[in-house]
C-alpha positions in Angstrom: 115.3 110.3 80.4 115.4 106.9 80.6 113.6 105.0 83.3 116.2 102.5 84.5 118.4 105.9 85.1 120.0 105.9 88.6 118.5 108.4 91.0 120.0 111.3 92.8 121.0 111.7 96.3 120.8 115.2 97.2 121.2 115.0 100.8 122.9 111.9 102.5 124.3 112.3 106.1 125.3 110.1 109.0 124.8 111.8 112.4 126.5 110.1 115.7 124.2 108.8 118.1 125.5 111.8 120.4 124.6 114.5 117.8 128.5 115.6 117.9 129.8 113.7 115.0 128.8 113.8 111.4 129.8 112.2 107.8 128.6 113.6 104.8 128.5 111.8 101.2 129.0 115.7 99.4 132.3 115.6 100.9 133.1 112.1 99.5 133.3 110.6 103.0 131.8 107.2 102.0 130.0 105.6 99.1 126.4 104.2 99.2 126.0 100.6 97.5 122.9 100.5 98.0 119.3 101.8 99.8 116.3 100.1 99.9 113.3 101.3 101.6 110.1 99.6 102.7 106.3 100.3 103.2 103.5 98.0 104.2 100.3 97.9 104.5 100.8 95.1 107.3 103.6 97.0 109.3 102.9 100.0 111.3 106.6 101.7 110.6 108.8 102.0 107.7 112.1 100.4 107.6 115.0 99.9 105.2 118.5 98.7 104.9 121.6 100.9 103.2 125.3 99.6 102.7 128.0 101.8 102.2 131.5 101.8 101.6 134.2 104.2 103.5 137.9 104.2 103.4 140.1 103.9 106.6 140.2 107.9 106.7 136.8 108.5 106.2 136.3 111.0 109.3 137.9 112.7 111.8 137.6 110.7 115.8 135.9 113.0 118.5 137.3 110.5 120.9 140.9 110.8 119.5 143.3 113.2 120.9 145.4 113.3 118.0 142.2 113.9 116.0 143.0 111.2 113.8 141.0 109.8 110.9 139.5 106.9 110.8 136.3 104.6 109.4 132.7 105.3 109.9 132.3 102.4 111.8 134.8 103.3 114.5 135.6 106.9 114.4 132.2 108.2 113.7 131.2 106.3 115.2 128.5 104.3 113.1 126.3 102.7 116.2 122.5 102.0 117.0 120.9 105.3 117.5 122.8 107.3 114.4 120.5 109.4 112.4 120.3 109.5 108.9 119.5 112.6 106.7 118.5 111.4 103.0 117.2 113.1 100.5 116.5 111.4 97.0 115.4 112.4 93.5 114.0 110.2 91.1 113.1 110.6 87.7 109.4 109.6 87.5 108.4 110.3 91.4 108.0 113.2 93.7 111.5 111.7 95.8 112.0 110.7 99.6 112.6 113.3 101.7 113.7 112.7 105.3 116.2 115.3 105.8 114.9 117.9 107.9 116.8 117.8 111.3 114.4 120.1 112.5 111.2 117.8 112.2 111.5 114.5 114.2 109.6 112.5 111.6 111.8 113.9 108.9 114.6 112.1 109.7 115.6 108.2 109.7 116.9 106.2 112.6 119.7 103.5 112.5 118.5 100.4 114.8 121.2 97.9 113.8 124.5 97.6 111.9 126.7 95.0 110.8 130.1 94.9 109.2 130.1 93.1 106.0 133.4 93.7 105.3 136.5 95.2 106.5 140.6 95.6 105.4 143.5 97.9 105.9 142.1 100.5 103.5 138.3 100.4 103.9 135.2 99.0 105.0 131.8 98.1 104.1 128.8 98.4 106.3 124.9 97.4 106.3 122.9 99.8 108.2 119.4 99.1 109.1 117.2 102.0 110.1 113.3 102.4 111.0 111.0 105.6 111.3 110.9 107.6 114.6 107.4 105.9 115.2 109.6 102.5 115.6 111.4 103.4 118.3 109.1 105.9 120.1 106.6 102.7 120.3 109.3 100.9 122.5 109.3 103.4 124.5 105.9 104.5 125.3 103.2 102.3 127.2 99.4 103.1 127.4 97.5 102.8 130.4 94.7 105.4 129.9 91.1 104.6 129.3 89.7 105.5 126.5 86.0 105.8 125.7 84.0 107.0 122.3 84.4 106.4 118.7 87.3 104.2 118.1 88.6 106.4 115.2 88.9 109.3 118.2 90.5 107.0 120.5 93.3 106.2 118.2 93.9 110.0 117.0 94.6 110.7 120.8 96.9 107.9 120.7 99.0 109.2 117.7 98.8 112.8 118.8 99.4 112.3 122.5 101.7 108.9 122.5 103.2 109.0 119.0 103.6 112.4 118.9 102.2 113.0 115.2 100.9 116.0 113.9 97.4 116.9 112.4 98.8 116.9 108.9 100.6 113.5 109.1 97.6 111.2 109.9 95.0 110.1 107.8 92.3 108.8 110.1 88.6 107.4 108.3 86.2 107.9 111.0 84.6 104.8 112.5 80.9 104.1 113.5 81.3 102.5 116.4 82.5 102.9 119.9 84.1 101.1 122.3 85.6 102.0 126.1 89.2 100.0 126.7 92.1 100.5 129.1 95.6 101.2 127.5 96.6 98.0 129.4 99.9 99.4 129.4 100.2 97.7 126.3 102.8 99.6 123.8 100.3 102.5 121.5 101.0 100.3 117.9 100.0 97.3 119.6 97.3 98.7 121.2 96.0 100.3 118.0 96.9 97.1 115.9 94.4 95.1 118.1 91.6 97.8 117.3 91.7 97.4 113.6 89.9 94.5 113.6 87.4 95.7 116.1 86.6 98.9 114.1 83.5 99.6 111.8 83.3 102.0 109.1 79.7 103.9 108.4 79.2 100.8 106.2 78.5 98.1 109.0 79.1 95.4 106.1 82.8 95.7 105.6 84.5 96.2 109.1 88.1 95.9 109.5 90.7 98.6 109.5 94.7 98.8 108.3 97.3 100.8 110.5 100.6 101.5 108.5 103.0 104.2 108.4 104.1 105.7 104.8 106.5 108.5 103.7 103.4 111.1 103.8 102.6 110.0 107.5 100.6 107.6 109.2 96.7 105.7 108.4 94.4 104.4 110.0 92.1 103.4 107.0 89.5 101.2 106.6 89.5 98.3 103.9 86.5 100.0 101.7 88.2 102.9 101.7 91.4 101.4 100.2 89.5 99.5 97.7 87.5 102.1 96.8 89.5 104.9 96.1 90.7 106.4 92.5 93.2 104.2 91.5 96.9 106.1 90.4 96.7 108.4 87.8 99.0 106.5 85.4 98.4 103.3 83.9 101.0 100.0 84.2 101.2 97.9 81.2 102.6 94.4 81.1 103.4 92.8 77.7 105.8 90.5 79.2 108.9 92.1 76.9 110.6 95.1 77.5 112.0 97.2 74.6 114.7 99.8 75.3 114.2 103.2 76.0 116.5 104.2 73.2 114.8 102.1 71.0 111.4 103.6 71.8 112.7 107.4 72.1 109.9 108.2 74.4 109.2 107.9 78.3 106.7 105.0 77.9 108.8 102.7 79.8 108.4 104.3 83.0 105.0 103.0 83.6 105.8 99.3 82.1 106.1 96.5 84.4 109.4 94.8 83.9 108.5 91.9 85.8 104.7 90.2 86.9 105.1 87.0 89.0 101.7 85.0 90.6 102.9 84.2 94.5 99.3 82.8 95.2 96.0 82.7 93.4 93.1 81.8 95.0 92.9 78.5 97.6 89.5 77.1 97.7 90.4 75.0 101.3 91.9 78.0 103.1 88.8 80.2 102.0 86.4 77.2 103.2 88.1 76.8 106.3 88.8 81.0 107.2 84.7 81.0 106.6 84.9 83.0 103.6 81.9 81.4 102.6 79.9 80.7 105.5 80.6 80.5 109.5 78.6 80.3 112.5 79.2 82.5 115.1 78.6 82.0 118.7 78.1 84.8 122.0 78.3 84.7 125.5 76.4 87.6 127.5 77.6 86.6 130.9 74.7 89.6 131.9 72.1 87.3 131.6 73.9 84.1 130.7 72.5 83.9 127.3 74.3 82.3 124.1 73.4 83.8 120.9 74.0 81.9 117.7 74.2 84.0 114.0 74.8 81.8 111.3 75.6 84.1 108.2 76.3 82.6 104.8 76.8 83.6 101.0 73.6 81.6 100.6 71.9 83.8 102.1 73.3 86.9 100.4 75.6 87.8 102.9 79.5 88.1 103.1 81.2 88.4 99.7 77.5 88.1 98.3 76.3 91.0 99.7 75.7 94.2 97.3 77.3 96.1 99.5 80.6 94.2 99.7 82.8 96.1 97.5 85.6 94.2 95.2 88.3 95.4 92.7 87.2 93.4 89.8 84.2 91.3 88.9 82.8 89.2 92.1 83.0 85.8 90.9 79.9 83.0 91.1 79.8 80.6 94.0 81.8 77.4 93.1 78.8 74.8 91.7 80.2 72.1 94.4 79.6 74.9 97.1 76.7 75.8 95.6 75.1 72.2 95.2 76.3 71.3 99.3 74.8 74.7 100.6 71.4 73.7 98.3 71.4 70.3 99.6 71.4 71.4 103.2 68.6 74.1 102.7 71.7 77.0 102.9 72.1 76.0 106.7 75.8 75.1 106.6 78.3 76.4 108.0 82.4 75.9 107.5 83.7 77.6 110.7 82.7 78.1 114.1 83.6 81.3 116.1 83.4 82.1 119.5 83.5 85.1 121.8 81.9 86.5 124.9 80.2 90.0 125.4 81.9 92.8 127.1 79.4 94.0 129.7 80.2 96.1 132.7 82.6 98.0 131.2 81.0 101.2 132.0 80.0 100.5 135.6 76.2 99.7 136.1 76.0 99.9 132.3 74.9 96.3 131.3 74.8 97.5 127.7 77.2 95.3 125.4 80.6 97.3 124.7 81.4 97.3 121.1 79.3 94.0 120.5 81.4 91.9 118.2 78.3 91.0 116.3 79.2 93.8 113.8 82.3 93.0 113.2 83.5 89.2 114.1 82.3 87.1 111.4 82.4 90.0 108.2 85.9 91.2 109.5 87.4 88.1 108.9 86.1 87.4 105.8 87.3 90.8 104.4 90.8 89.9 105.5 90.8 86.7 104.4 89.3 87.5 100.7 91.4 90.9 100.5 94.7 88.3 100.2 93.5 85.8 98.1 95.6 86.9 95.1 99.3 88.2 95.6 101.3 89.1 92.8 104.7 90.8 93.0 106.1 93.4 90.0 109.0 95.3 89.7 108.9 99.0 87.5 111.0 101.7 87.3 111.5 103.4 90.3 108.6 106.0 91.4 108.5 107.2 94.7 105.1 108.4 94.0 103.6 105.4 94.9 103.4 104.3 97.9 101.2 101.4 100.4 98.0 101.5 100.6 97.6 102.9 96.7 95.5 101.5 94.3 97.0 101.1 90.7 95.7 99.8 87.4 97.2 97.2 85.1 96.9 96.4 81.8 98.2 92.5 81.1 98.7 91.9 77.1 96.4 89.0 76.0 98.0 86.0 74.9 95.7 85.3 72.6 96.2 85.9 68.9 93.9 88.5 68.2 96.1 91.6 70.1 93.3 94.3 69.2 90.7 93.0 71.3 92.5 94.7 73.9 94.0 93.9 77.4 93.6 90.3 79.2 90.0 90.8 80.4 90.6 88.3 83.5 94.3 89.6 85.1 93.8 93.5 83.8 92.3 95.9 86.4 92.8 97.1 89.7 95.3 96.2 92.3 95.9 97.0 95.8 100.1 98.0 96.7 100.2 95.9 99.7 104.2 96.2 100.4 106.5 98.1 98.6 110.4 98.3 98.2 112.1 101.1 96.4 115.8 99.9 95.6 118.5 102.5 94.4 122.2 101.1 92.9 124.4 103.4 91.3 123.6 102.6 88.0 119.5 101.7 88.5 116.6 102.5 90.8 113.6 100.3 90.6 110.3 99.9 93.0 109.4 96.2 93.7 105.5 95.6 94.5 103.6 93.0 96.3 100.2 93.3 94.9 97.1 92.0 96.2 93.2 92.2 94.8 90.3 90.2 95.8 88.5 89.6 92.3 89.5 89.5 88.6 89.0 91.7 85.8 88.3 95.3 84.8 84.8 95.5 86.3 85.0 97.3 89.9 82.1 97.0 92.6 81.8 100.0 94.9 80.0 99.5 98.2 76.9 102.0 97.7 76.9 104.5 100.4 75.2 104.0 103.6 74.3 106.9 105.8 72.9 105.0 108.3 73.9 102.0 110.8 72.0 98.5 110.8 73.0 95.5 111.8 74.3 92.7 109.4 71.1 90.2 108.6 71.6 87.3 110.3 69.4 84.1 111.8 70.4 84.7 115.7 68.8 81.9 118.0 69.2 82.6 121.6 69.7 78.9 123.3 67.8 79.8 126.6 66.3 83.2 128.1 65.4 86.0 126.7 67.5 87.4 124.1 70.0 89.5 125.3 69.9 93.5 124.7 71.1 94.5 121.2 74.7 96.3 120.9 73.9 100.4 121.0 73.7 102.2 118.1 76.4 105.0 117.7 75.1 108.4 118.7 77.1 110.1 115.7 77.6 108.0 112.1 79.5 109.5 109.4 78.1 108.7 106.2 80.3 106.2 104.1 80.8 108.9 101.0 82.1 111.5 103.7 84.7 109.2 104.9 85.9 108.2 101.3 85.6 111.6 100.3 88.1 112.4 102.9 90.0 109.8 102.1 90.3 110.7 98.4 90.6 114.4 98.9 94.1 113.7 100.4 95.1 111.4 97.7 94.1 113.9 95.1 95.9 116.5 97.3 99.4 114.6 96.8 98.8 113.9 93.6 98.2 117.1 92.4 101.6 118.6 93.6 103.0 116.0 91.3 101.6 117.4 88.4 
């Protein structure tokens, strides 16, 4: 089959906001011009748009006493609050299925409708939609108090307030605990706030992502995303496209039609954001003590830490920065961050509540370095790909000797930061934003950490006795267990496609 073939709408039904009326593509009541489906590791909800054309006699109006037929917009009517039952089959992937009327999370909900064109015989509508998570988040406020491991608190919010089922959530166990109030925040606002405060079993790499895909909701550490196995098929880019009819095989299915660089490192931005060195000042109101913690690559910390996982080969520190560090004996810092310890959260307990020493500096470095490279790519539609997946690219070398293999710098593993499955009558494609933190085919996994330890720092109290260190979590899940749980879910999904 040709990779560019159009996909099939096995089901496409629009249900009116009151649920009393519906229009079905199978009855030729309308035609889909384009359908776009979006996922993003920076977005906690699924979104999309669909453009449809209908005739003036597309559907019978329930409000018209003479039972006359009219356009979808006026007679169905198509309004915010409509439901979409959509099932699309593509040639490569396992398809999109949001067509289960009895399952609130297997439907799509219209959030906005625009009339693009209208005349006496037809109309063109653009419909924006989102998952159930989007509107339920807007109608829910949390005032409850949570204690214990952060991952357990997130699980409770997802199940209790956003009504997710157990098999629809993927959560990495956290090593640290945190006591907090809901503060009448929306669930997703609260979960997003917790991301940077969450530490997985390997304390070197704090930082989580919360995002929704067609298979459910994910609260996953940056380490788990980086360390996962890549998608089973390698994608190749040669800079030219040969028609599938000429190839007489399906090799075009896993070739990139385009690969463009959006961002490729930014030294000044990385220096300013503290990727290489930072001074972190903390104040403990329980004893009025300031604590300074200097973290620097010059001291084998941050990206130079052996436990700092990466998608490719770790680059050496630029010589100009190395010489600058050496000139100051490794004591130089590029960014200053401050925070106040949360003490007294448990009444008379004076221990620090989820000390920012565990995540503050390393967390910001992890987020910044993950997005140091951004590329855009277009491939034949593959609905098996999801945001948060890792794919392996082989980019053809531009050297004269092609037999030496792919480009050793551009090739390697990339994270799908965002994707758009695009469907048109004659073709369907998947557009991706790919990110990574390093270059090349080498892959640096974070070693397993069976115990929790604080980062190596040069802490210097300015005055008074040293504050008590943040209490260690009573129960910590080894990093290997966390990764295997995440990987098992991915393998189970991929196994269904074989």
